[in-house]
N, C-alpha and C positions, 0 to 999 in steps of 0.2 A: 424340303419337307421331310420329316422323319419317316422311317420305314413303317412304323406302326400306324402313323396317320395315313400314309399312302394305302396300306392294306385296308384300313377302316373306310377309306373313301372309295376303294376299289369295288364299285358296285356297277352292275350292268346299266349303261346309259343307252336307252333305246332311241331317245330323241336327240338328234344332232342337227347342226345348222347346215342345210344342204348348199347354201350359197357361199360358205367359207371353206375353201379348199385346204387340205392338210399338206404341209410342206413335205416333199420327198425326204428331206433330211430327218424329219421326225419319224417317218416310217423306217428309215435306215436305223435310227436309234433303237426302235423296237426290235428290229431284226438283229442288231448287234447284241442286244441283251439276250435274245433267244439263242443265238449262236454259242454264247458262253455257258449256257446251262449244262449241267451234268447229264451225261447219257451213258448207259451201260456199255462197257467195252470201247467207249469213245467213238462209236460208229456214226453218231449224229444222223439218224434217219429222218429227222424233222426237216421239212422244206416248206416253202411258201411262195405263192404268186401274189404280188400286190397289184390289185386292180384299181386304177385311178379313174374315177368317173369322168373327169374332164378330158382324158386323153385316150382311154381304152376304145378299141373298135366296137361298133355296135354289136357284132356277133359275139364278142366276149361278154359284154354286158347282158345280152339276151340269155346266154348260157347259165348265168347265175341268178336270174330273176325267176319269179313265179312260185314262191314258196308261201307257206301259211302266213308268215310274217313278212311277206315280200315288200311291204312298204318300208321296212327298215333297210333293205337292200337298195331300194329306189332312191332314198334320200341320203344315204351315206356317201361322203366324198371318196372314201377308200374302203375297199373290201379286201381283207387278207384271206386268201384261200390256203388254209394250212393242210398239208398232205404229208404222207409218210412214204418213204422209199425203202421197202424191205430189202432191196438188193444192196443197201449200204452194208449189210452183214457180210457180203462177199469180200470186202477189203478189211475185215476186222483184224486180220493178222498184221497188216501194215499199221493200223491205228494203235494196236497194242504195242508194237515196236516203238512207235512214237512216244507213247506213255513211258516205256522203259527208258528211252533215251533222255526223257525229260525228268527222270528221277521220281516218277509218280507211281511206280509199280514195283511192289515187293521189297524185300529186305536183303541184307547181306551184300557181298561183293558183286560187282556188275557181271562178272563172268558167270557166277552161279545163277544170277537172275536171268541172263540170256539163255542159259541151258535149260532152266526150268520153264521158261516161256516156250522155247522152240520144241522141246522134247516132251513136255507134259501138257501145258495149258492149250497151246494151239491145236494139237491133235484132238483134244476133247471138244473144243469149239467146232473144229472141222467136221467131226462126226455128227454133231447135232445142228449143223448150220442151217439146214432147211427148216427145221422146227423153230429156230430162232426168228424166222421171218413171219411166223404166224402172229395173229393179234395177241397182245399180252404186254410183256415188259416194254416193248417199243412204244406202245401207246402211252404207258405210264410216264416214261421219260420225255416223250414228246409233249405231254401235258406240262411238265416242268418248264420246258422252253416257251410254251405259249403263256404260261403264268408270268414268267419273267418279262416277256414282251408287254403283257397287260399292265404290270406294275410300272414299267417304264412309260407307257402311254399316260397313265394317270399322273405320274410325276411331272409330265410335260403339259398337263392341263387338257388332255384329250379324253374323250369318252369312248368306250368300246362295249360291244355286246357280242357274245359268242352264240352262234346259231348252228344247230345240227341240220343235216339235210339228207333226204333219201335219194337225191339226184346226183350222186357222186360220179356215175358214168357219164352223164350229160355234161357235167362240169369239166371232167377230165378231157373230154373230146373238144369242148369249146375253148379250153385254155391250152391244149396241146400237152397236157400232163401225160407221161407214159402210162400205158394201160396197166402195168403191173403195180402201180402205186395205189395207195388208198387215201381218199379224201377224208380228213378228220372232221373239220368244221370250217365255217365261215365266220370271220370276225369283222364286224363293221367298226370303222374308226372315223371320228369326226370331233369337232368342237361342240361341247354340250349345249343343247338348247333348253334343257331342264336343269333344275337346281341339282347341285352335286349329290344331295342326299337321295334324290330320285324317289321321293315319297317316303323315305325312311328305311331302316334296316328290315329286310325281308324276314318273315318267320323262319325259324330254324328249330330242328328237333332238340330236345333237352340234351345238354352236354353229357350227362351221365348215361344216356341211352347209346351214345356213340363211342365212348371210350372207356377202356377198362385198365386196371393196374394189376399186373402179375398174373391174373387169371380172368377168364371170361365172366366168372360169377361175381367179380368185385369191381363195381363202378369206380372210375377215376373221380376222386372227390374234387368238386369245383369250389375253390375257396373264394369267398366274397371279396377279400382284399385284392386278389389278382384281378377280378372283374372290375373293381373300382379303379385300379391303376390303368387298365386298358381304356376305361371310359374317360379318364382324365387325359389320356394320350389321343383320344378321338378315334381309337380303333373300333370301339363299340359305340355306335351312334344311336340316335333316337329311333324307337321302334315304329314301324309302319302300322297304319297309315298316318301321315302327318296331317294336321288340320286342313290345310289348303290343297291337298293332293288332287281331289276331284276337280276343283277349279283349274288347277294347273293342267291336268289332262285335257279338259275341255278346250282350253286356250291353245294348247299345242296341236290338238287334232285339227282345229280350225286354221291355225297359222300355217301348218304344214300340208294342208289339203288331204288329210287322211280320211277316207270315206268309211263310214260304218259298213260292215261290222269288223273294222280293223281291230286286231287283238292288241290291246295296249298293255 
């Protein structure tokens, strides 16, 4: 499947088949894709605990249930708990030295690059090390890793949905995640029970409201021929709601035993 089509189909799938387990190898593929994502300073602060519903202890499952959309957690065969370890910054010097040895850092002769790293760059990072652990750039780059895992999932025919949570402390305690870490989000993973379009393309703000060219006052022009090309490649799909979406939701609610007022 072409990347554009994968992106176009990469839509939150809330309804998955609870009876069909996801192979650990496919979860590994998602995590492999995440591990290769770019991260500032090569520190790789993104981590995850993969919770498999058929093998996880009850106390682990209990620690991640009970949310507003808890039915999604209850039916998902796998829940990825994505978290951030800010202490990854502590070994940034070693990670940058690895980049230098790999030829991915700087220009000029290696001797000069080593000197610039050791005498200039590393002291700067050491001076601001604690501030680099605060929320900000780490979360941005962790998002890239989660996005790559999500694209991999869709390429393998899986459906996923990212869920925020206010219960990070409870989750860390239940899963044994170190206290200093920050839970980012939960991602349900399973084989889709709903159509891949999931009711159609969700509403989005106008392109020109979101992006500018050269100056804030100049909207980035959205060319119709580009939009048509993306439609042909199935990156932009039919707008929601699709004609049979209400019937599909009613069927899924009954089939999966989701009691009202479950948020669909």
